[in-house]
C-alpha positions as CSV (number, residue, x, y, z in Angstrom):
1,M,3.5,22.8,23.8
2,Y,0.0,21.3,23.2
3,R,-0.7,21.1,26.9
4,E,-0.1,24.9,27.3
5,E,-1.9,25.9,24.1
6,Q,-4.7,23.3,23.9
7,P,-7.6,25.9,24.2
8,N,-6.1,27.7,21.1
9,I,-5.6,24.6,18.9
10,D,-8.4,23.3,16.8
11,L,-6.5,20.8,14.7
12,I,-3.1,19.2,14.8
13,L,-1.3,18.3,11.5
14,L,1.0,15.4,12.4
15,D,3.7,14.0,10.2
16,L,4.6,10.4,11.1
17,I,8.3,10.8,10.3
18,M,9.9,13.2,12.7
19,P,13.2,13.5,14.6
20,E,13.4,12.4,18.3
21,M,9.9,11.2,18.8
22,S,8.0,9.3,16.0
23,G,4.6,10.5,14.8
24,E,3.1,7.3,16.2
25,E,4.5,8.0,19.7
26,T,3.5,11.6,19.5
27,L,-0.1,10.7,18.5
28,A,-0.3,8.2,21.4
29,E,0.9,10.9,23.8
30,L,-1.5,13.5,22.4
31,L,-4.5,11.2,22.7
32,S,-3.6,10.0,26.2
33,F,-3.5,13.6,27.3
34,D,-6.6,14.7,25.2
35,P,-8.7,11.9,23.8
36,Q,-10.8,14.5,21.9
37,A,-7.9,16.1,20.1
38,K,-8.5,16.5,16.4
39,V,-5.4,15.1,14.6
40,A,-4.9,14.9,10.9
41,I,-2.0,12.6,9.9
42,C,0.3,13.6,7.0
43,T,2.0,10.6,5.5
44,G,3.6,9.2,2.4
45,R,2.1,5.8,3.3
46,T,-1.3,4.7,2.3
47,I,-3.8,4.2,5.0
48,L,-3.5,0.4,4.5
49,G,0.2,0.8,5.1
50,L,-0.2,2.2,8.6
51,P,0.1,-0.1,11.7
52,K,-3.3,-1.3,12.8
53,K,-3.4,0.6,16.0
54,E,-6.3,2.2,17.8
55,Q,-4.8,5.7,17.7
56,F,-4.7,5.7,13.9
57,R,-8.4,5.0,13.8
58,R,-9.0,8.0,16.0
59,A,-7.4,10.4,13.5
60,V,-9.9,12.7,11.9
61,S,-8.1,12.8,8.5
62,F,-5.3,11.3,6.5
63,I,-3.5,13.6,4.1
64,K,-1.4,11.6,1.6
65,K,2.0,13.2,0.7
66,P,2.8,14.8,-1.6
67,F,-0.3,17.0,-1.6
68,T,-1.3,20.3,-3.1
69,A,-2.3,23.4,-1.2
70,E,-5.9,22.9,-2.4
71,T,-5.9,19.3,-1.1
72,L,-4.5,20.4,2.2
73,L,-7.1,23.2,2.6
74,T,-10.0,20.8,1.7
75,K,-8.9,18.2,4.2
76,V,-8.3,20.7,6.9
77,R,-11.7,22.3,6.4
78,K,-13.4,18.9,6.5
79,A,-11.6,17.9,9.7
80,L,-12.5,21.2,11.4
81,D,-16.1,20.8,10.5
82,L,-16.3,17.4,12.2
């Protein structure tokens, strides 16, 4: 879907726990296709709890779950302004 809609997508909100393909695998695939993709990771883990992998350092934002609508809007705005 991202390959087809890339020009219309400014930010990807990616949960790390997903069916079929993990968020980690999805992030690696997205960044291999588009290294400039802006990805905000939504996770219940702390940043320190994430695997120390290059693709996580390339995320533009981490949004800790659970989050409020206000927190989500603030984080998305900051990520889009990068």
